[in-house]
N, C-alpha and C positions, 0 to 999 in steps of 0.2 A: 235631357240635361247633358251639356257637353262634359268632356273628361276633365277640363280645367276647373269647372265648377263642382264636379263630383269629388275631386281629390280631397279638399278640406273637410268634407263631410265624412269621408272614410277615415280621416285622421282625427276625428272627434273635434274638429274646429268648426267655428261658425262660418257658414257659407257667405260670400260677399252679397250685400243687398243691392238691389237694382238702384240705379242712380236717382230715379224719381221718387223713391220711397222715403217717407219721413223717418228720421232716427230720433228716438227719445233719449236725451242725456240725463242720467240720474246723478245727483251729487255723490262724490266719492266719500265713503265713510272710513274713518280710521280707528274705529273702536272708541273706548272710553278715555284714551290717554290725554286727549285735549280737554276733557271735562273734569277729570279727577286726577290730581297729581299726588301720587303716593310718596309720602315723606320717607326717605331712607333712614334706617336706624343709625344712631350715632356709633361710630366705630371707636372703641377705646383701645389705644395702642398698648401692647404688652411691654413691660419694662425691658430695656436692653441689659444684658448681663455685664456686670463690671467686676473685675477682680478686687478682692478686699485689699485695703492698704495696711502697711505695717511700718513700724518705726525703723528708720535706717541709720540715723545719726543724731547725736545731741551735741550742740555747739554752745559752749559757755565762754563768756568774755565780757558781756555787759554787766554793770553793777546796778542796773535799774530795770524796771519793767520794759519789755521790748514792745513798742507801740506801733511800729510801721515797718513794712518790707517792700522793696521794689527790686525786680530782676532786670539785669542788663539785657538789651536787645540781642546781643551776641550770645547770650546764655552761658557766659563764662563766669560771671560773678553776680553777687546780689548785695544790696545795701540795706542796713537796718538802722533805725533810729530808736532811742530808748530814753528812759527817765534819767539816765546818768548824763544827759546833755551831749552825748557823743554819737556821731554817725560812724558806723563801722562797715567796711567793705570786705566781703568774704569770698573766697574761691568756692564756686558751686560744686566742683568735682571732689575736692579734698576737704572742704570745710575749714581751711586755714585762714587766719586773719591776714589781709593784705594791707589794710590802711585804716587809720582812725582820723576823723576830721572833727576838730573842735571849733566852736564859734557861737553856739547857742548858750544862753545863760539860764535856760529853764528846760523842762522836759520837752523832748521832740515828739511831735504827734503825727507828722507826715513826711514821707520821703518818696520822691518820684525821679526815675532816671529818664532822661529825654530820649525819644526814639530817633531824632534826626540831628541832634547836636551832642558834643562831648560835655554835656552839662548834667548836673544833679541838682534838684531843687528840694529844699527842706523847709518845714515850718514847725513852730512850737508854741508853747504857752507864754513865751516871752514876747509875743506879738511880732516876731521876726519871720520874714519870708526871704530866704537866701538862695542865691544862684551860685553854685560851685563849678569852677572850671576843672574838669577831671584830668586835664593835661598838666596843670600847674598845682592842682589840689588846693586852690585858694578861692575865697569868696570874691566874685567879680561884680555882683550886683545884689542890692537888697531892695525890697519893695515895701514902702511904708503906706499905711492907710487903715489897717485894722485897729479897732479901738480896744480889743481885748485878745485873749489867746486864740491862736489859729489851730483848729482841730482837724481840718480835712484839706486835701490838696489833690489836684489832678491836672494833667496836661491835655490840651486838645491834640488829637492825633494828626491833624493836617496843618492847622494854623499855628503861628508862633504866639500862642496864648496860654496863659496859666490861670487856673481857676482855684480859688481858695474860699473856705468858709470857716466861721468860728463862733465864739461866744457872743459877738456883737450882732448875731442873727442875720448877717448879710452874706451874700455870695458875691465875691469880687473877682472881676475878670481883668487880667493884667496883660499888657503887651510886654513880651519878654525882653525885647531889645531896648525900648525907650523907657521902660519902668513906669509907664503911665497906666492909670486905671481906665480901661475901656468902658466898663459898666460897673455900677454898684447895684446888684439885684436885691431888692428889698421885698419883704412879704412874709418871711418866716417870723414866728413870734418867740423862738427860743434858739438855742445853740444849733448851728448847722454842723452835724457830726459826720456826714458822708456826702461825697461828691463824685460823680462819674461823668466823663466826657465821651462823646462819640462823633462820628463823621457827619451824620445827618440829623435833622431835627427829630426829637429834641436833642440839641447838641450838648446841653448841660442838664443833668438830673441831680437833684439835691434832696437829702433826707435830713430831718431835723428832730430835735427833742420835743417839738410841739406836736409830734405824732403825724406830721404830714410829709408828703413827697411832692416836690414841685418840678415840673418839666418846663424848661426855659427856652424861649425863642432868642437865640443869640443875636440875631440881626436887629430885632426890635428892642431887645433889652428888657423883656417883661415875661411873665409867666404865661405859658400856653394852657397848662392844666394843673390843678391841685388835686392830689389824691388823698382822701381823708379816711381810708379804710382801716388803717392801723389804729389801735387803741392806746398804744404806748410809744415811747421814743423810738424813732427809726435810727438805728445805730450803724447799719451796714447796707451797702448796695453792691450789686455785681451785674455787669452787662454780659450777655451771652456772646461768645466769639463766633457762633455759627448761625444764629438766627436773630431776628429783629425784636428781641425781648430782653427784659431785665428782671432781676429779683431784688426784693427788699426784705429786711429782717427787723423785727422788734421782739420784745420779750415773749418767748414761747410760740412765735409765729413767723413763718416765711411766706411771702406772697410773690406770685409771678405776674408780670404785666406785659402787655403787647404795645410796642411803639407803633406809630408816633403819638397816639392819643391816650395811652395809659389804660387800655382796656384790660379788665381783670381776667386772668386765665385760670389760676387755681391757687389754693392755699395748702401749704405743707406744715402740718402740725405734728407735735410729738416731742420736740425738744423743749422741755420745761425749764428754761433758764434764760437769762439775758444773753441774747446773741450779739456778739461784738463784731463778727467778721463773716463775710461770704466770699467764696471764690468759685469760678466755673472754668473747667478746661475744655479743650476742643472735642473730647470724647463724650461730653455730656454728663460729667460728674460735677455735682454741686456739693461743695463742702461748707459746713457751718460750724463755727467754733463758739462755745459758750463761756460765760463768765465763771462757771463752776468747773471748767475743764472738760465739759462734754463735747465730743466730736461726732457729728452726724454726716454721713455720706449719702447723697441722694442721687437717683437717676433724674436728671433735670427735666426730661421730656414728660415723664409720667408722675413724678413726685414720689416714687418708691424709695423708701429708706432701706438701702441694702447693707449698711454697716453702721454700728455705733461703737464708740470707743471712749475711753477716759484718758485724759492726759496724765502721765506719770510725772510727779514732781521730782526735781533733782534731789539726790540724797543730802540731807541736812536742811531742806526747806520745810516750811509748814505745809500741812495738807491744804490749808486755805489758799495756798499760792498756786493751786492747779487751775489757773485761768488762762484763756486764750484771747489775746487782744487783736492779733492781726494774722493774715495768711496770704499766701500767693502761690500759684502754680508757676513752675518754670515755663520757658517758651515752648517746650515740647509737650507739656501737660503730664509728664511722667513722674515728676517730683512735686511734692507739696511741702512748702516751708511755712512753719508756724512760729509766731513770737508769743512768748508766754510770761506769766506773772512770776515764775520762779527764776526769771532773768536769763533763761536759755532760749536758744533757737533750735527747733527740732525739724528734721527733714524726714519725710515719709515717702515711701514708694509702694507701687503695687506688688502684691505677692505673686511672683512668677510661677510658683508651684500650684497655684489655685486654678481650678477649672470649674465648668458648670456642674460637673458631677460631684466635686468635693464641696462646693459652695453654691447649691442650687437656689433659685429664686423661690422663697417661701413666704407665706402669709401675705400674698399680693391680693388685696381686695380693692378694686377700683371704686372710688367714691365720686359721686356727682359733685361738680364744682359748686361750692356754696357761694351765693352772691356776696356775702360779707363774712 
């Protein structure tokens, strides 16, 4: 055997076969991975630590229940509408009153500040839907069409559209400039008490006292999906600012859904009251306010309830007036504004002295998502 043929043998390698010898090819085997696929166990995320929230300021000025709040895009002021038929504009930093707008003849139920125009929109139980010019502080447009009180209002983030819902069980889409109704979305059987708009389908989400949530196709003008999981009136909706999900609330129950099809994610239970309002900030804090003054703060991702509180009524008010009707985080997510039944507006902030050692995550027991 020549040296070139002997070298691979010395190196424990197979010697080259003669050219005229047949070579048997065996199929390559890759073990069992092609036959049996082992399903990975579901990873349950741990809750993110959030600082507890504390009361920072109490603002009084309204003489009726504070029913709606909207924060200015520049984060310098916010507007509130109340049962005293007055819209008040407050300085966010100092809490001082800047302006009062009168024009409604019944309780105001919705206030929205436009992101792209110097406009403020308001609706009320007087069937009025008004557009206010914030440069002249006057009503420049009104939108007629609702047959009864208007309970909910929101603006489309990209298009010049206004969406309202009320006791006539309809969701109406308005062109801001021409004041024309673009769509009348019918299907709900009772009062439409919550409306949210977003950039992509479903561009309109509505919650109703008929205990259903409807996801609407804005272009076609009809419902894409109807969610019937809630057992009681859906009074509040909140769209997550960070992921493609939203939350809804009815008595004693909060549910999370995945867009665009409304797939159920999880249920958050524990707050045994009528939940009037939901708000979510960029940090993943979900706030829910109850009709009995109960305040629950949740980690939105995991559904962990990291803080509960009770709204304190203003001195001189009845204990029964400890109810929360509306809430909104400011643009930074570091301030929470609540409107309450004792006619006050309360501003909350995170406790800067708290840490994971002083307020650890306790009693965290992940629960499997229940189908209903």
